[in-house]
C-alpha positions, 0 to 999 in steps of 0.5 A, a space after each residue: 705632279 711637278 717635273 724637275 724638267 719644268 724649268 725647260 719651258 721657261 728657258 726656251 721661251 726665253 730663247 725663243 724672245 731673243 732669237 737664240 732658239 734653234 730647230 733642225 731643218 731635215 735636208 731631203 737631198 744630198 749634201 750638194 753645194 749649190 742647192 739642196 732640198 729640205 723640209 722647207 723647199 728646194 733652196 739655192 745653197 749658201 750654207 755649207 762648208 762642202 768648198 769644192 763640191 766634193 760632199 756628193 761627187 760619184 768619185 766619192 761615193 764609189 770609193 766608199 761603196 768599195 771600202 763598204 763592200 770590203 770591210 762593212 760599215 761600222 769601225 766596232 771599237 776605238 782606234 787602239 783596239 780593234 777600229 783602226 783599219 786598213 783605209 784608216 791606216 793608209 789615210 793616215 799616212 797620206 794626210 802627213 804626206 800632204 800636210 809635209 808632216 812627220 805623222 797624222 792622227 785620225 779623230 772622228 771630228 774637228 771638235 774632237 781633235 781640238 780639244 785632243 791637242 790642247 788637253 794633251 799639250 797643256 795642263 795645270 801651271 801652263 798657259 793657253 794664249 787663244 784669238 778672241 774669235 777661236 771656234 768653240 772646240 778650241 774654246 772647249 779644249 782650252 777650258 778642259 785643259 786646266 790650264 791658265 787661259 788668256 784671250 788676246 783680242 783678235 788678230 792682235 799680235 801686240 796684245 798676245 805679247 803682252 798677255 805672254 809676257 806679262 806671265 813669266 814663270 809658267 811651264 808650258 806656253 801655248 798659242 793657238 788660232 784658226 787660220 781662216 776664222 770660220 764666222 768672219 771669213 778673215 785669216 790669221 797674222 801666222 808669220 807674226 804669231 810664228 815669230 812670237 812662238 819662237 821668240 819665247 819658246 811657246 808651242 803654236 797649234 794653228 785650225 786649218 778646218 776651213 782652209 783645207 783644200 782652197 788655199 796653197 798650191 798643194 792645198 792643204 791650207 794657209 800655213 803652206 800658202 804662206 811658207 810656214 809648214 817648218 815653223 808651224 808643226 803642228 796643225 789641225 785639220 777636218 776631213 768634213 768640209 773641202 774634203 767631202 767626208 767626215 773626220 778630224 785630224 792632226 797633224 805634226 812631230 811623231 813625238 806630239 802624235 805618239 803623244 797624242 795616241 797615249 793621252 788625248 781622251 777624245 780619241 782614245 774613248 771614242 769608237 774610230 770613225 768608219 772606213 768608208 769615210 777614210 776611203 772618200 777622204 783618200 779620194 777627196 785627197 787626190 782630187 785636191 792635188 790633181 784638180 787646182 782649178 778647183 781652188 783657183 776658181 772658188 778663190 777667184 769668184 769669192 774675190 770677185 763677190 766681195 768686191 761687189 758686195 763693197 761696190 753696193 755699200 756693204 762693209 765686207 773687211 778684208 780676209 787677208 792678214 792685216 799686217 804688212 809683215 807676211 813675205 808671201 801676202 794672200 789675196 782678199 778672197 776668202 769664201 766665207 763672207 759674213 754680214 754682221 747685222 747684230 740683233 740676233 732676231 732681225 738677223 733670223 728674219 732676213 734669214 727666213 726671208 732669204 730662205 721664204 724667197 728660195 735661198 738658204 743663208 744660215 743665221 749665226 747667233 750668240 754663242 756661235 758669235 759675240 753678243 751684238 754680232 749676230 750674222 749671216 754667214 755667206 759660204 761660196 763654193 766651186 759649184 756656184 755660178 756667176 747668175 747664183 751669186 746675182 740672185 744671191 745679190 739681188 735679194 740682199 739689196 731688196 731686204 737690207 736697205 742702204 742704212 742697213 749696209 752702212 752699218 753692217 760690219 764683217 
């Protein structure tokens, strides 16, 4: 008898033909920033977002163990019922201090945080201006909000201005952007966006997921690095990248956090994250503030490797904002370095060839990137060494001939 799910076989075959079918790789070692053991062998790891190599740090492990011994594993309920524990409360207060914000709200993931903040701030009759390369969690939050969505060209503030002024009479206006774009590795023109928001009475929300821990004197992100904390009050972040734990958070004025607590469905209807993860994040924040050399060495390494790639013919764009209006310049040093190959089948072929040579560089395909923009996403961490980078460069040169390098762009 035919199954109503028979069509899934045809759909999987189509995804396979187009290079879009995905599969899981089981990691069999701890999440180490530079090397991992997996079902495909031990690999030099350039695929992790563990930028400061804290996910397996013994100090975070010990903090989590102590919390488990004290309060157990699961939180048992949503935060508004009985799921919000002492470690959660301390972490929320600590994040607000770290971000120089009035309040902070914890969520189970950065995805949940972005969906929460967009859907709580705007709805029908409102306008969202969203960068064309924003993360999928922002895109989904915009769709769920029910507001009109206007997509401006990536990093193009003038296009955002045109879209904004062409829509008078809306109730509320929200501009939302990543600070450091997760696939492109470049930084949004935040100062110019802040100017635009202030000129037109728009709310501005910035997702610092990939910048937290890496940029800024304290390590809180690009907003801090550019001296914009007082002008960009609402920010989203994660605990799962540079901070080596898991979960998401939103910081902002007390009124905004109170509103989110009462209306954000991904907060209200999700079981709270574990207190062990909160304890680990607390230790990570302490390390980020007390050991600035971790991010300084990472940014210096990233800047050097970007320059080396360019010298070998790879078209690696500048990661810093292109506009000259930034009062505080940022280095061309983002730790995310994409090599765009375009075709998803070709991209996955090169990624597989790198794995066969002992190197993990993930191939990224639609819908994670636009059609025609499939890429190899290199992410550097503070645990990588110069010999690691030499090995990666050598294999890239062997697998991508000069013509491919000249045609690549990121």
